[in-house]
C-alpha atoms as an extended CHARMM CRD file, in Angstrom:
* protein
*
       199  EXT
         1         1  MET       CA             41.4330000000       21.7630000000       30.7460000000  PROA      1               0.0000000000
         2         2  PRO       CA             37.9260000000       20.7720000000       31.8760000000  PROA      2               0.0000000000
         3         3  ILE       CA             35.3560000000       19.7750000000       29.3000000000  PROA      3               0.0000000000
         4         4  LYS       CA             32.6120000000       22.3180000000       29.0470000000  PROA      4               0.0000000000
         5         5  ASN       CA             29.0910000000       21.0090000000       29.4990000000  PROA      5               0.0000000000
         6         6  ASN       CA             27.2950000000       22.1040000000       26.3320000000  PROA      6               0.0000000000
         7         7  VAL       CA             23.9390000000       20.6180000000       27.2650000000  PROA      7               0.0000000000
         8         8  ALA       CA             22.7950000000       23.8680000000       28.8820000000  PROA      8               0.0000000000
         9         9  HSD       CA             23.4400000000       25.7410000000       25.6390000000  PROA      9               0.0000000000
        10        10  LEU       CA             21.3450000000       23.4360000000       23.4760000000  PROA      10              0.0000000000
        11        11  LYS       CA             17.9810000000       24.7530000000       22.4530000000  PROA      11              0.0000000000
        12        12  LYS       CA             14.9880000000       22.6410000000       23.2170000000  PROA      12              0.0000000000
        13        13  ARG       CA             13.5690000000       21.2430000000       20.0120000000  PROA      13              0.0000000000
        14        14  VAL       CA             10.1250000000       22.6880000000       19.5780000000  PROA      14              0.0000000000
        15        15  ARG       CA              7.6530000000       21.2640000000       17.1280000000  PROA      15              0.0000000000
        16        16  LYS       CA              5.9670000000       23.7050000000       14.8640000000  PROA      16              0.0000000000
        17        17  PRO       CA              2.2500000000       23.7220000000       15.6540000000  PROA      17              0.0000000000
        18        18  ARG       CA              0.0710000000       22.3830000000       12.9040000000  PROA      18              0.0000000000
        19        19  SER       CA             -2.4910000000       24.5550000000       11.2800000000  PROA      19              0.0000000000
        20        20  LYS       CA             -6.1610000000       23.7910000000       11.8990000000  PROA      20              0.0000000000
        21        21  ASP       CA             -6.5420000000       22.5100000000        8.3450000000  PROA      21              0.0000000000
        22        22  ASP       CA             -3.5550000000       20.1760000000        8.7530000000  PROA      22              0.0000000000
        23        23  THR       CA             -4.5810000000       18.4850000000       12.0030000000  PROA      23              0.0000000000
        24        24  HSD       CA             -8.0290000000       17.4610000000       10.8130000000  PROA      24              0.0000000000
        25        25  TYR       CA             -7.7740000000       17.4040000000        7.0750000000  PROA      25              0.0000000000
        26        26  VAL       CA            -10.9340000000       15.2810000000        6.8940000000  PROA      26              0.0000000000
        27        27  ASP       CA            -13.8100000000       16.1720000000        9.2140000000  PROA      27              0.0000000000
        28        28  ASN       CA            -15.0460000000       12.7450000000       10.2970000000  PROA      28              0.0000000000
        29        29  LYS       CA            -18.5640000000       13.9020000000       11.2360000000  PROA      29              0.0000000000
        30        30  GLU       CA            -19.1110000000       15.7370000000        7.9420000000  PROA      30              0.0000000000
        31        31  PHE       CA            -17.6030000000       12.7800000000        6.0610000000  PROA      31              0.0000000000
        32        32  LEU       CA            -19.9810000000       10.3940000000        7.8770000000  PROA      32              0.0000000000
        33        33  ASP       CA            -23.0040000000       12.5810000000        7.0510000000  PROA      33              0.0000000000
        34        34  ALA       CA            -22.0530000000       12.7400000000        3.3580000000  PROA      34              0.0000000000
        35        35  LEU       CA            -21.5220000000        8.9730000000        3.1710000000  PROA      35              0.0000000000
        36        36  THR       CA            -24.8350000000        8.3080000000        4.9400000000  PROA      36              0.0000000000
        37        37  ILE       CA            -26.6990000000       10.4330000000        2.3670000000  PROA      37              0.0000000000
        38        38  TYR       CA            -24.7980000000        8.8050000000       -0.5120000000  PROA      38              0.0000000000
        39        39  ARG       CA            -25.4850000000        5.2750000000        0.7670000000  PROA      39              0.0000000000
        40        40  GLY       CA            -29.2040000000        6.0530000000        1.0920000000  PROA      40              0.0000000000
        41        41  GLU       CA            -29.3150000000        7.3460000000       -2.4980000000  PROA      41              0.0000000000
        42        42  TYR       CA            -27.2770000000        4.3380000000       -3.6970000000  PROA      42              0.0000000000
        43        43  LEU       CA            -29.5390000000        1.7470000000       -2.0380000000  PROA      43              0.0000000000
        44        44  GLU       CA            -32.6830000000        3.5180000000       -3.2610000000  PROA      44              0.0000000000
        45        45  ALA       CA            -31.3900000000        3.6400000000       -6.8560000000  PROA      45              0.0000000000
        46        46  LYS       CA            -30.2310000000        0.0260000000       -6.7430000000  PROA      46              0.0000000000
        47        47  GLY       CA            -33.5620000000       -1.1510000000       -5.3580000000  PROA      47              0.0000000000
        48        48  SER       CA            -35.6210000000        0.6870000000       -7.9730000000  PROA      48              0.0000000000
        49        49  GLY       CA            -33.3580000000       -0.1880000000      -10.9180000000  PROA      49              0.0000000000
        50        50  LYS       CA            -32.4150000000        3.4350000000      -11.5920000000  PROA      50              0.0000000000
        51        51  PRO       CA            -28.8640000000        4.4740000000      -12.5680000000  PROA      51              0.0000000000
        52        52  LEU       CA            -26.5260000000        4.5360000000       -9.5790000000  PROA      52              0.0000000000
        53        53  PRO       CA            -25.7380000000        8.0100000000       -8.2070000000  PROA      53              0.0000000000
        54        54  ARG       CA            -22.3900000000        9.6690000000       -8.6770000000  PROA      54              0.0000000000
        55        55  ILE       CA            -20.1160000000       10.0060000000       -5.6770000000  PROA      55              0.0000000000
        56        56  PRO       CA            -20.2670000000       13.6280000000       -4.4600000000  PROA      56              0.0000000000
        57        57  ASN       CA            -17.2050000000       15.8310000000       -4.9080000000  PROA      57              0.0000000000
        58        58  TYR       CA            -16.7840000000       16.1960000000       -1.1480000000  PROA      58              0.0000000000
        59        59  ILE       CA            -16.4600000000       12.4250000000       -0.6480000000  PROA      59              0.0000000000
        60        60  GLY       CA            -14.0460000000       12.2070000000       -3.5900000000  PROA      60              0.0000000000
        61        61  SER       CA            -11.8910000000       15.0000000000       -2.1600000000  PROA      61              0.0000000000
        62        62  CYS       CA            -11.8240000000       13.1700000000        1.2100000000  PROA      62              0.0000000000
        63        63  PHE       CA            -10.6100000000       10.0060000000       -0.5390000000  PROA      63              0.0000000000
        64        64  MET       CA             -7.8850000000       12.0150000000       -2.2810000000  PROA      64              0.0000000000
        65        65  LYS       CA             -6.7790000000       13.6790000000        0.9730000000  PROA      65              0.0000000000
        66        66  ILE       CA             -6.6610000000       10.3780000000        2.8720000000  PROA      66              0.0000000000
        67        67  ALA       CA             -4.6560000000        8.6340000000        0.1390000000  PROA      67              0.0000000000
        68        68  GLU       CA             -2.2600000000       11.5550000000       -0.3590000000  PROA      68              0.0000000000
        69        69  LYS       CA             -1.6170000000       12.0160000000        3.3710000000  PROA      69              0.0000000000
        70        70  PHE       CA             -1.2250000000        8.2950000000        3.9660000000  PROA      70              0.0000000000
        71        71  SER       CA              1.3860000000        8.0670000000        1.2190000000  PROA      71              0.0000000000
        72        72  HSD       CA              3.6610000000       10.1120000000        3.5160000000  PROA      72              0.0000000000
        73        73  HSD       CA              3.5090000000        7.4000000000        6.2020000000  PROA      73              0.0000000000
        74        74  GLN       CA              6.9800000000        6.0750000000        7.0140000000  PROA      74              0.0000000000
        75        75  SER       CA              6.1150000000        2.6430000000        5.5940000000  PROA      75              0.0000000000
        76        76  PHE       CA              5.4340000000        4.0490000000        2.1230000000  PROA      76              0.0000000000
        77        77  VAL       CA              7.8240000000        6.9910000000        1.7360000000  PROA      77              0.0000000000
        78        78  GLY       CA             10.5790000000        5.5770000000       -0.4630000000  PROA      78              0.0000000000
        79        79  TYR       CA              8.6530000000        3.9110000000       -3.2550000000  PROA      79              0.0000000000
        80        80  PRO       CA              9.1230000000        5.2480000000       -6.7990000000  PROA      80              0.0000000000
        81        81  PHE       CA              5.5690000000        4.2480000000       -7.8110000000  PROA      81              0.0000000000
        82        82  LYS       CA              3.8610000000        6.4630000000       -5.2320000000  PROA      82              0.0000000000
        83        83  GLU       CA              1.4540000000        7.9850000000       -7.7730000000  PROA      83              0.0000000000
        84        84  GLU       CA              0.2280000000        4.5200000000       -8.7540000000  PROA      84              0.0000000000
        85        85  MET       CA             -0.2800000000        3.6640000000       -5.0840000000  PROA      85              0.0000000000
        86        86  ILE       CA             -2.3690000000        6.7960000000       -4.5510000000  PROA      86              0.0000000000
        87        87  SER       CA             -4.4740000000        6.2660000000       -7.6810000000  PROA      87              0.0000000000
        88        88  ASP       CA             -5.0910000000        2.6030000000       -6.7550000000  PROA      88              0.0000000000
        89        89  ALA       CA             -6.1860000000        3.6800000000       -3.2770000000  PROA      89              0.0000000000
        90        90  ILE       CA             -8.5950000000        6.3060000000       -4.6220000000  PROA      90              0.0000000000
        91        91  GLU       CA            -10.0090000000        3.7900000000       -7.0920000000  PROA      91              0.0000000000
        92        92  ASN       CA            -10.5860000000        1.2280000000       -4.3050000000  PROA      92              0.0000000000
        93        93  CYS       CA            -12.2410000000        3.8290000000       -2.0770000000  PROA      93              0.0000000000
        94        94  ILE       CA            -14.6080000000        4.7550000000       -4.9080000000  PROA      94              0.0000000000
        95        95  MET       CA            -15.3490000000        1.0930000000       -5.6670000000  PROA      95              0.0000000000
        96        96  TYR       CA            -16.2500000000        0.3530000000       -2.0330000000  PROA      96              0.0000000000
        97        97  ALA       CA            -17.8040000000        3.6800000000       -1.0080000000  PROA      97              0.0000000000
        98        98  HSD       CA            -21.2740000000        2.1300000000       -0.9960000000  PROA      98              0.0000000000
        99        99  ASP       CA            -20.1020000000       -0.6960000000        1.3130000000  PROA      99              0.0000000000
       100       100  PHE       CA            -19.5390000000        1.6250000000        4.2640000000  PROA      100             0.0000000000
       101       101  ASP       CA            -22.5120000000        1.0550000000        6.5690000000  PROA      101             0.0000000000
       102       102  PRO       CA            -23.1220000000        3.9230000000        9.0470000000  PROA      102             0.0000000000
       103       103  GLU       CA            -25.2100000000        1.5910000000       11.2180000000  PROA      103             0.0000000000
       104       104  ARG       CA            -22.2410000000       -0.7170000000       11.8020000000  PROA      104             0.0000000000
       105       105  GLY       CA            -19.5730000000        1.9420000000       12.3000000000  PROA      105             0.0000000000
       106       106  LYS       CA            -19.3500000000        5.6770000000       12.8020000000  PROA      106             0.0000000000
       107       107  ASN       CA            -15.7440000000        6.1810000000       11.7110000000  PROA      107             0.0000000000
       108       108  PRO       CA            -15.4850000000        6.3990000000        7.9160000000  PROA      108             0.0000000000
       109       109  PHE       CA            -11.9920000000        7.8920000000        8.1820000000  PROA      109             0.0000000000
       110       110  ALA       CA            -10.6680000000        4.6770000000        9.7720000000  PROA      110             0.0000000000
       111       111  TYR       CA            -12.5900000000        2.4920000000        7.3060000000  PROA      111             0.0000000000
       112       112  PHE       CA            -11.1740000000        4.2120000000        4.2320000000  PROA      112             0.0000000000
       113       113  THR       CA             -7.6900000000        4.5520000000        5.7350000000  PROA      113             0.0000000000
       114       114  GLN       CA             -7.7020000000        0.7600000000        6.0280000000  PROA      114             0.0000000000
       115       115  THR       CA             -8.8830000000        0.5380000000        2.4040000000  PROA      115             0.0000000000
       116       116  VAL       CA             -5.9870000000        2.8050000000        1.3780000000  PROA      116             0.0000000000
       117       117  TRP       CA             -3.5240000000        0.6770000000        3.3760000000  PROA      117             0.0000000000
       118       118  HSD       CA             -4.5960000000       -2.5090000000        1.6010000000  PROA      118             0.0000000000
       119       119  ALA       CA             -4.4700000000       -0.7990000000       -1.8040000000  PROA      119             0.0000000000
       120       120  PHE       CA             -0.8930000000        0.3310000000       -1.1040000000  PROA      120             0.0000000000
       121       121  ILE       CA              0.1540000000       -3.1740000000       -0.0450000000  PROA      121             0.0000000000
       122       122  ARG       CA             -1.4310000000       -4.7000000000       -3.1690000000  PROA      122             0.0000000000
       123       123  ARG       CA              0.4260000000       -2.2030000000       -5.4040000000  PROA      123             0.0000000000
       124       124  ILE       CA              3.7610000000       -2.9260000000       -3.6660000000  PROA      124             0.0000000000
       125       125  ASN       CA              3.2370000000       -6.6810000000       -4.0910000000  PROA      125             0.0000000000
       126       126  LYS       CA              2.2820000000       -6.2030000000       -7.7340000000  PROA      126             0.0000000000
       127       127  GLU       CA              5.3820000000       -4.0730000000       -8.4260000000  PROA      127             0.0000000000
       128       128  ASN       CA              7.6260000000       -6.5950000000       -6.6410000000  PROA      128             0.0000000000
       129       129  ARG       CA              6.1310000000       -9.3970000000       -8.7230000000  PROA      129             0.0000000000
       130       130  ASN       CA              6.6870000000       -7.4280000000      -11.9420000000  PROA      130             0.0000000000
       131       131  LYS       CA             10.2660000000       -6.7260000000      -10.8990000000  PROA      131             0.0000000000
       132       132  TYR       CA             10.8010000000      -10.4270000000      -10.1750000000  PROA      132             0.0000000000
       133       133  ILE       CA              9.3700000000      -11.4370000000      -13.5730000000  PROA      133             0.0000000000
       134       134  ASN       CA             11.5770000000       -8.8830000000      -15.3190000000  PROA      134             0.0000000000
       135       135  TYR       CA             14.7130000000      -10.0050000000      -13.4930000000  PROA      135             0.0000000000
       136       136  LYS       CA             13.9270000000      -13.7050000000      -13.8920000000  PROA      136             0.0000000000
       137       137  SER       CA             13.3010000000      -13.3970000000      -17.6510000000  PROA      137             0.0000000000
       138       138  HSD       CA             16.5080000000      -11.3950000000      -18.0330000000  PROA      138             0.0000000000
       139       139  GLN       CA             18.3970000000      -14.0410000000      -16.0540000000  PROA      139             0.0000000000
       140       140  MET       CA             16.9270000000      -16.8700000000      -18.1400000000  PROA      140             0.0000000000
       141       141  GLN       CA             17.7180000000      -15.0370000000      -21.3770000000  PROA      141             0.0000000000
       142       142  SER       CA             21.3160000000      -14.4670000000      -20.3250000000  PROA      142             0.0000000000
       143       143  LEU       CA             21.6540000000      -18.1380000000      -19.3410000000  PROA      143             0.0000000000
       144       144  LEU       CA             20.4060000000      -19.1850000000      -22.7780000000  PROA      144             0.0000000000
       145       145  THR       CA             22.8200000000      -16.8720000000      -24.5740000000  PROA      145             0.0000000000
       146       146  GLY       CA             25.6920000000      -17.9840000000      -22.3380000000  PROA      146             0.0000000000
       147       147  SER       CA             26.6790000000      -14.4940000000      -21.2240000000  PROA      147             0.0000000000
       148       148  GLU       CA             25.3660000000      -14.4210000000      -17.6760000000  PROA      148             0.0000000000
       149       149  ARG       CA             27.1420000000      -11.4600000000      -16.1840000000  PROA      149             0.0000000000
       150       150  SER       CA             28.0940000000       -9.4910000000      -19.2500000000  PROA      150             0.0000000000
       151       151  SER       CA             24.4750000000       -8.7210000000      -20.1430000000  PROA      151             0.0000000000
       152       152  PHE       CA             23.8040000000       -7.2020000000      -16.7080000000  PROA      152             0.0000000000
       153       153  GLY       CA             25.0190000000       -3.6260000000      -16.6140000000  PROA      153             0.0000000000
       154       154  SER       CA             27.9690000000       -1.7400000000      -17.9530000000  PROA      154             0.0000000000
       155       155  GLU       CA             31.2560000000       -2.8020000000      -19.5300000000  PROA      155             0.0000000000
       156       156  ASN       CA             32.9670000000       -2.5170000000      -16.1540000000  PROA      156             0.0000000000
       157       157  GLY       CA             33.2210000000       -6.0970000000      -14.8930000000  PROA      157             0.0000000000
       158       158  MET       CA             32.9730000000       -5.1810000000      -11.1910000000  PROA      158             0.0000000000
       159       159  GLN       CA             29.7630000000       -3.1770000000      -11.6040000000  PROA      159             0.0000000000
       160       160  SER       CA             28.3050000000       -5.8830000000      -13.8010000000  PROA      160             0.0000000000
       161       161  LYS       CA             29.1630000000       -8.5920000000      -11.2600000000  PROA      161             0.0000000000
       162       162  GLU       CA             27.6410000000       -6.6140000000       -8.3640000000  PROA      162             0.0000000000
       163       163  LEU       CA             24.4960000000       -5.9280000000      -10.3650000000  PROA      163             0.0000000000
       164       164  TYR       CA             24.1900000000       -9.5890000000      -11.3510000000  PROA      164             0.0000000000
       165       165  ASP       CA             24.6890000000      -10.6710000000       -7.7310000000  PROA      165             0.0000000000
       166       166  ASN       CA             22.0640000000       -8.1780000000       -6.5120000000  PROA      166             0.0000000000
       167       167  ILE       CA             19.5480000000       -9.3550000000       -9.0930000000  PROA      167             0.0000000000
       168       168  THR       CA             20.2390000000      -12.9960000000       -8.2620000000  PROA      168             0.0000000000
       169       169  ALA       CA             19.8260000000      -12.2520000000       -4.5430000000  PROA      169             0.0000000000
       170       170  TYR       CA             16.5130000000      -10.4880000000       -5.2440000000  PROA      170             0.0000000000
       171       171  ILE       CA             15.2420000000      -13.4580000000       -7.2940000000  PROA      171             0.0000000000
       172       172  ASP       CA             16.2950000000      -15.9560000000       -4.6080000000  PROA      172             0.0000000000
       173       173  ASP       CA             14.7300000000      -13.8740000000       -1.8420000000  PROA      173             0.0000000000
       174       174  TYR       CA             11.4520000000      -13.4630000000       -3.7390000000  PROA      174             0.0000000000
       175       175  GLU       CA             11.2290000000      -17.1930000000       -4.5180000000  PROA      175             0.0000000000
       176       176  ARG       CA             11.9990000000      -18.0560000000       -0.8820000000  PROA      176             0.0000000000
       177       177  LYS       CA              9.1840000000      -15.7710000000        0.3220000000  PROA      177             0.0000000000
       178       178  ILE       CA              6.7370000000      -17.3330000000       -2.1460000000  PROA      178             0.0000000000
       179       179  LYS       CA              7.6790000000      -20.8430000000       -0.9580000000  PROA      179             0.0000000000
       180       180  GLU       CA              7.2740000000      -19.8150000000        2.6900000000  PROA      180             0.0000000000
       181       181  LYS       CA              3.8750000000      -18.2930000000        1.9260000000  PROA      181             0.0000000000
       182       182  LYS       CA              2.6920000000      -21.4560000000        0.1350000000  PROA      182             0.0000000000
       183       183  LEU       CA              3.9730000000      -23.6670000000        2.9720000000  PROA      183             0.0000000000
       184       184  LYS       CA              2.2590000000      -21.5060000000        5.5780000000  PROA      184             0.0000000000
       185       185  LYS       CA             -1.0220000000      -21.6750000000        3.6370000000  PROA      185             0.0000000000
       186       186  LYS       CA             -0.6910000000      -25.4500000000        3.2410000000  PROA      186             0.0000000000
       187       187  ASN       CA             -0.0010000000      -25.9180000000        6.9740000000  PROA      187             0.0000000000
       188       188  SER       CA             -2.9460000000      -23.7130000000        7.9650000000  PROA      188             0.0000000000
       189       189  LEU       CA             -5.2340000000      -25.7400000000        5.6740000000  PROA      189             0.0000000000
       190       190  LYS       CA             -3.9430000000      -28.9780000000        7.2260000000  PROA      190             0.0000000000
       191       191  ALA       CA             -4.5280000000      -27.6210000000       10.7200000000  PROA      191             0.0000000000
       192       192  LYS       CA             -8.0110000000      -26.4460000000        9.7320000000  PROA      192             0.0000000000
       193       193  ASN       CA             -8.9040000000      -29.8250000000        8.2100000000  PROA      193             0.0000000000
       194       194  SER       CA             -7.5200000000      -31.7800000000       11.1840000000  PROA      194             0.0000000000
       195       195  ALA       CA             -9.5340000000      -29.5860000000       13.5870000000  PROA      195             0.0000000000
       196       196  LYS       CA            -12.8160000000      -30.5440000000       11.8570000000  PROA      196             0.0000000000
       197       197  PRO       CA            -14.6020000000      -33.4270000000       13.5690000000  PROA      197             0.0000000000
       198       198  THR       CA            -14.8000000000      -36.5800000000       11.4780000000  PROA      198             0.0000000000
       199       199  LYS       CA            -18.1920000000      -38.1770000000       10.8590000000  PROA      199             0.0000000000
């Protein structure tokens, strides 16, 4: 019996068209105009010693939209502390809103997307460090009490052993990355110092 070719029966996968609001959720030109006005007011107030102006609601809503949308990027989808990442990103955008110079660049969307990216990375690193500290202190405490594996997890020995092994692997991996980072920094400083001409 011949095998039927089912390719002809398959429907072509069609992407659902995005709505107008979804494709350009932040209007770059309007965003640029608002930031230009805000920066002018900020510099004028700073120069005259007056209280600094508040960031307009429109700029704040753009920061929120950028951070919220960017949190759906494939690099950041699975993290349980997504809300903290978004709030850190919004906070950083607000802190550095006055640093955006319209004379140097005309793309505030890209500027603040980069700010959001760095805020997300900082939050991930901070959470990983906290996790490492928690695991390391738990490991040290269990070593002091003499019950290494029994204090990790349930009464079931197999689950407890797997959990202990996973935590130990995480600690070892984190410490290895820190050592590699320090070594890389040390080598780059050596290379930088050796490249300087001696007097």
